N, C-alpha and C positions, 0 to 999 in steps of 0.2 A: 563663738568667736570666729571671725573670718580668717581664712588662710591668707588672703591678700589684703594689704592695707593700701590706702590711697593718699598717704601723706606726701608722696612725691619723692624724687631723689633729693638727698640732703646735700645739695650743692654748697660750695663754700660761701659762707656769709661774709668772709673777709679774704677774698682771693688775693688781694694785694699783700695782706699781712702774712698769709701762709707762704706765698711765693717769696716774700722777703726773708722769712725765717729759713726757708729751704736754701736760698742763695747764701745766707750767712753760714749755714752749716757746711755747704759746699766749699766755701772759702776756708773754713776751719779744717777741712779735709784736703785742702790744696787741690781742689778740682775745678776745672774750667767748664765742665758740663756734667750733668747727672741724668741717668735714665730711670724713669719711674714706670715700671711695667704694671699691667693689671694682674699678672699671674702671681700665684703664691708658690711656696716651695714644693707643693705637691704636683704642680703643673697641670692640674685639671682645668676645665673651662670655667668652673664656678669657684668663687672665693667667699670666705666668711667676711663679716663686717670688719673683723680685726685685720684683715689683709687687703682691704679695699683702699689701697694707697692712692691709686689713680683717681678714684672718685673723691676721696678726701681733698686732694690737691686741686683738681680741676673742676669738679662738679659733674663730669661726664660719667654716666652710669651704664654705658653699654657693656656687652660681654666680651669685647675684643678691642685692643688698642694699647697705646703706651704714650708717654710724654718724654720729651727730652728738653732739659732746661739748661740754658747758659746764663751768663751774667746779664745779657740783654735780650734774650729770646726764650720763648716757651712754646714749643710745638706739640700739639696733640694729634697723634697719628691714628686715623680711623679708616676703615674700608667703606665700600659703597653703601652698606646697610645703615651707617650711622652719620652720614655727612650732613643730613638735615638736623638730626638729634644733637650732634655735638655743638652746632651753632646756637641751639637753644639752651644748652646746659652749661657750657663753659663760657666764662666772661670774656668777650672779645677784646676787652681793653687790656687783657693780660695773657690770653692764650690764643694762639693761631692754629686753626685746623689745618692738618696736612693730609693730603690724599695718599693713603697707603693701601696697597703695596706699590702703587705707581712711583711714589717717591720713596726711595730706600733710605733707612736711617743713616747709613754711611755717607750717602750723597748729601743729605741735609747737614750732617756734622762737618763735612769738608767745606761747605759754604759758610757755616756758622763760625768755624774755627780755621780760617785760612792760614794762620801762622802755626797751626798745630796746638796741642794741649793735652790735658789729662781728663779722660771721661770715666767717671765712676759708674760701676755697675755692681749690683749685689749678686754674687755667684749662686746664691740659693734661689734666686728669682728668675734665672735665665737658663735655658737648656744648653747643652753642649752644641747643638746644631745652630742655635741663635748666635752664640758667641763666635763660632767659627765663621759664620757668614759675615758678621760685623767686622771681625778681624781682617777677613779677605777684602772687604770693601774699603777698609781704611789703609791698606798697604801703601806705603810710600807717602802718606799724607802728613807724617809727623804727629799724628794723633795716637795716643796710647790709651788702651783700655786698662783701667785700674780696678781690681776687685776690692770692694769696700762694703762695710755694712750700709744698707740703704739709708741715705741721709734723711728720708722722710720720717723714719722711725724715731730719729733723735728729736724731731720738732713736733711730732703729733702728740700733743699733751693729753688729750682725752681719748686715746686709742682704746677701743673695746678689748676685753679679754678674749683669748682664743676660745672657741667652743669646746665643750666637754659633753657632747650629746651621748646618751647611752646607746650602746650597740645592742642588736637583737639577732637571734638566729633566723635565717631564711629557710623555709620548709624544704627539706630535701626532695619531697615529692614534686614541688613546683620547680625546683632547680633542676631536677632530672638526673642529678649526679651528686654523690656525697662530696664533702670537702676533702676527705681522704683520697677519693678517687681522682679529684682534680689535681691535688698536690702530686699524686703519683704520676699522672700524665705529664705535667709540666716538668717534674724532676727527670722523667725518662727522656724528654727532649733535651734538657741540659746535659745529661749524661751522654747522649748520642753525639752531641756537638762538642764533647770534651770540655764542658764548662763546669766549674765547681759550684757556682751560685749565680743568682740573678738579683739585681736591685729593682724593686718595684716602688714607684712613687704615686702612680695614679690611684686615687681613692676607689674608683669603680673596679679597677683590676683586682685590688686587694679584697674588696667586698665580695666580688664574684668568686674569687678563688676559694675563700673560706666559708662561703654560704652564710655571710652575715650582712646585715644592713644597719645603717646608722642614722643619726639625727644631727650631725654636725652642721649640715647645710640645709637651708629650706629648699623644698621641692626635689631635692636629690638625696635619696636614702642611702648615703654612703658614709663610711668611716674614714675620716682624715687620718692618715698614718703613713709611715714608711714601712717597708717589709723587705726581708731577705729570704729567698727560698733557695735551699741548697740541693745539690744533685741527689742527696739521700731522701729528699722529700720533707725535711724539716723546714719549718717557717718560723721566723722571728718577726713579731709585729712591734713597731715602735710608735707608741701613742700614750696619751695620759691613761694610766692604768684604771682610773675611775670609770672609763667607758665600758669596761668589760666585767660583768658580774660572774659569780662563781659558777652558775649554771652554764653560761656560755663557754667558759674556760673548760669545764669538765666535758662538755659535749665535743669540743674540738680535740681534746686529748693532749697527751704529754708532748707530742711532736710539734705542737704549736705553742710558742712561748710569747708572753707579753711583757715588754720592757718599756721604760720611759724614753722619750725622745733623746734625752741626754746620753743614752747608752748606744746610740746609733754609730757614732764615729768609732767607739771602741770595738763594736762588733765587726766593723769592716776589717779590723786588724786580724781577726781570727779566720778569715775566709781563705780558702785555697783557690788560687786563680787557675785559669782565667775567670774573671767575674764579668758576667754579661750585664751591659747597660744599654738602654735605648737612648741614643743621642738626641732623639726628638722629644723625649719626655723626662729624662733624668737631669737634674740641675748640674750646672758646671761645677759646683762645689763638691759633688760626689766624685766626679771624675778627677778633680784635683786631689782629693783625699786619697783615692786609690793609687794615683800616680806617686804621691809623696811616700806611700807605704811600699812602693815597689811591687805592687800587685798587678799582674797582667790584666788588661781589659780586653774583652771581646765585645765589639759593637754589633748589636742586632736588635730587631724590634722587641718590645716588651712581649715576653712569651705568652702572656695571658690574652693579648689583644684579639688574635684570630679565634681561639677557642671560645672566647666570650661573645664575639660577633656572630659566630656560627651557632645559632640557637638549636638546641636539641629538641626532640619531639615534645617533651614535657614543657619546655619553655614556650614553644610555639602554641601548645594547647592553652597555656596560661594567658598568652597574649590574645588569642582568639576570645577567650572567656572575658578578659578585661574589656575588649573592644565591644562586645555585646552589651555589657553593663553600661559602658560609656554611651553606646548608641541610644539606649533608653533615655539617659539623662539629656543627651543632645536633642532627641526628638521632642521631649517635653519642653525644652527651652525654645526650640524653633517654633513649636505650636503656640506657645505663650507669646513670643515675639510677633508672630504673624497676626495675632488677634489684637495687638496694641495699635492704637491710632498714631500716625506720625506726629512727632512733637510731644508725645506723652511720656517718653522714657529717655534716660540718659545712659551714657556708656557705663557708668558705675552701676546703675540699675541692672543692666544686662550681666555684668560680671558677678554681682551678688546672687542674682537668681540662678545663673548657671552653676555657681558653687553650691547653692542649696540643692539643686537637682543631683549633682554629683555626690554630695554627702549622703543623700538618700540611696544612691546607687552603691555606696560602700567604699569611697576613696579614703586613703590614709592622708593624702595631701593632693594638691594640684601639682602637675608635673613642671609647671613654670607659671609665672605671672601671666594671667590671661591678657591677650591683646584684643581690645575692643575699640577699634579705630573707625570713627564715623567721618564721612566727608573728607576734609583735608588730612585728618589724623590717620586715615587709612593709607596715606602715601608714605607713612613712616613704618618700615617693615617691622621694627621692634618697639613700636609705641607702647607705653605703659601709662594708663590713665591715672590721674591723681585728682584730688579735690580741686586743684588749681586749673587743671586742663579739661576737666569733665565738661562735656557738651551734650546738648539735646540731639537726639536722632531726628534730623529734619526730613521733611518730605522730599522725595526725589534724590536722596543721598544713598550712597553705598555704605555698608558696615562690614569691615573685615573683622572676623571673629576667629582668632587663633588661640586654641586652648588645649588642655589635656589633664589627665588624672593619673595619680599613682595608686594603683590597686595592689592588693597582696599578690594577685596573679600576674600582673603586668603593667605596662606603662602605655598611655595613649597620647596622641598628638593629632589634632584635626583642625583644619581651617575651612571655613565657608565664607564666601562673600555674598551678602544678602541685600536685597532691594528694600529700601524703606519707601514704600509707595512707588508710583511710576517714576522711572529713572530715564534720564536724558539718553538719546541715541549715542552720544559721544562715548559713553561707558560700555555700551553693549558690544561694540566691535572688539575692543581689547579683551573684554570678558570672554567672548566666544573663542578668541585666539588662545587665551590662557587655558580654557577648558579643553580645547583640542590638543594642546601640548600635554596636559595632564593625562588625557585618554591615550595619547601615543605612547607614553611611558608605561601605562597600565597594560597595554596590549602587546608590548614589545616582546619579541623573542630574539635571542642573540646567542652566539657561540660561547661556550665556556672559555674563560680566559680574558674576556673583555672587562673593562673597568667602568666606573661611573663617568669618567671623561668621555668614553666612547658613546654612551647613550644620552648624555646631557643635551646634545643638539636636538634630539627628538622633541624635547619639551619646548625648545625655543624657536623652532623652524617657522611657525605661523606668525609669531611676533616679528622675527627677523624679516619676513616677507613684507611687512608693513613698516619697516624701519624702527621697530621697537625692541626692547630687551629689558632685563632686570639684573640688578647688581648683587645678587646673592646666588648661592648654589641652588640647584634644583632639589636636592635632597640630602639629608644627613642620616647617619646611622642612629638607631634607637635601641636602648637597653631593655632587657626583660626584667621588669620591676627594679630598674636601675635608672641611670641618667637618661633623660629624653634626648640628649645629644651624645652620641657614642661613636668612637672611631673603631677601626681605621677606615672603613669604607664609607663612601658617600657618592652622590650623583652630582658631579661638579667638573668644571673644566680642569681643575687642579688634581683630581683624584686618579691615581694610577694603581690603586689596590684592586686586584681582580675580584669581581663579585662571585660569591659562592653560595650554594644552597644553605638556607637557614638565616642568612643575613636579613635584617629588617631595616628598611630605609623609608624615609618620607619621600613623597612625590608632590612637590609644591611649587610649581611655576607661578609667576606673578607678574604684575605690571603696576607701576606707580607714577602718577602724574602729580608732581609737587604742587601743593596748594589746592588740589582739586579732589582727587580720590585715589584709592588703591584697590588692587584686586589680587587675591591669592586663593587658590583652591588646593586642598591637601588631603590625601589619604596616606595611610601607612601600607607598605607592601612587604611581603616576605619573598626572598629569592627562592625559586623552586626549580628542581631538576625535571626537565621535560622528557628525559630519557632519549636514547638514540632513535627510538621508534618514531619520534616526532619529526625526524629529518629523513627524507627519502634517500640521502646518500650517507646516512649513518653518523652524521655530525652530532657531537654532544652539545645539546642546546639547553639554555636556561630561559626562564620567564619569571613572572611574578604572580603571587597570590595576594589578593586584596584582603586587608584585615579590617578596614574601616567601613561601617555600614550606616551611613547617615545621608539623607536626601541632599542632592546638589541643587542649588537654586536654578530653576529653569526659566524664570521670567526675564532673565537678562540675556538669554541666548538669542542669537540670530540664526534660526534653523537653516536658512538658505546657505549659510557658510559651511555647514557641516556635511561631511560625506555620509552616505548611507551606512557605512561600517561604523562611523563614529556615533551616529544616532542609535544604531543597533546595540552598541556597547553600553551607551547611557541607559537605554530602555532595559537591557538585561541587568545592569547594575541596580537600577531602581526596583526591578522585579525581585531581585535577591534581597534588597533592603526590606521589602514588604514581607517576604517569606521568613526572614530571620527575626525581624524586629517587631512586626505587627502583633504576633502572638504574645509578646511581652508587655503590650500596652493595652489600655482600656478606654472605652468611651470616646470622647471627642478627640483625644490625642490619636487614637488608633484610626478613627475616620479621617482625620487630617493627614496622617501618614499615607493612607491608601490614596487619597486625592492628589497629594503633591508628588507621588511616585508613579503617576499614570504615564503611559507612553507619550513621548514627546510629540509624535505626529499622529495622534489619535484622530 
């Protein structure tokens, strides 16, 4: 059975009917507008089908966005990654795409409700930070934010049941630290800060803390739950008890208790304040409940975020091992693809064959739905092939192949842009510029204390010089046998989190020409300490270790645009691909790998 299906996003077959039902429910709740977020109560990036309210209403299936509905308007707010996709998925007769964050929701509401009004929001589906920003933007407008149960839930008649996927233990040897050790370290931080407890809602934070993995969400091995960790190290987990078997409970011991979600509010009453909440990840409803109980709140980042992001030596070993397994699968796929005649394969053929090679390499799951975008589909950064959209890989086209696997040891994510036969010169120039930016990040050395915002321009400089750019971040954090997208660090204009040794980030600049082609090249990198000896004046410098070892397409390069140092880096990278991966291959695949990793300027 395939991990990925190709039925396509289940867009609304009756957009008018669903929107009319929602508006009727809003009138019943005396609301002039309602917000429909993509987020669920756990505030992670990924949601179960039972929480896909935005997709149910609008048809938009992207990983970020929200809708605001009034009596006569319905705006779907999406960022630059999804502006083409939303026009294809949401019915334009009923939903208007809104460029976000350029257009703020408060500004849109002010225009839509010039006389003021009541705007309903579900406090379980919005963070404290979100609501504060919205309240500030609406000051003096006569528009009031009203906490209500989400009106979509009242009209979604065939809503799926919440997932109850079984949890499993994650090997301590791969985790590099026991759950008891992690609990003690977080508890010590709370005690030092004078905080009695912390509220955790992010599924990957809870899964990492307890060395457990789950199956509530496809592609992401996390347990959906709330948790409370106290300064004495005790943890209470609030989720359907059916997720946790007796063996798991026994392994975690008596200091970890498992309670149903309905017990969460009562458990808050037992806490000794101040209670730490992360305003960027905790739902507004939790803050409201603590305030109503008179419990002091201490606002600070989720205490698990940074320890989880700073991979320990065992986690780094696991990630290296996973990437070698994945490199074998990718080499076999690229060899197979290289031998196929243009016009003989479809996007779905590529996805299925890659999944087969990864299964043979030992994956538990893919780490996200594979993006196999040929020709104009490559210009959609988060394209997902379906039976309806599937197209033949035509001669002279580019194929953007972005994929990854979930292994017991770690998580992978890799993108290669591939030539299907001879490709027009118009694509070779931006391809070379994207590659040069990717190399610039890979080679970067920088002082400790810099964030992703500081190094993001290195990836864009060559595109900027030609008046080009891309509308997504250059890199996201990656979990160790966890979510393929992980906070808090990233390489982005928006990221102010200092990079630290052990953090794993993607390096994936791109370029997208709507209706024609797309380009993206991605490796995963681990931040490493270069020690003071790397600096003649004793500065504490950081750099990157490459984790991904898969050939980069060289037939699209304009060598004359690249510097000698860039060519040397690419040749050295390919030499290491041969050294690491060729011994794991046999026959024609091995010969192919040696051939395609030959020096660029031989």
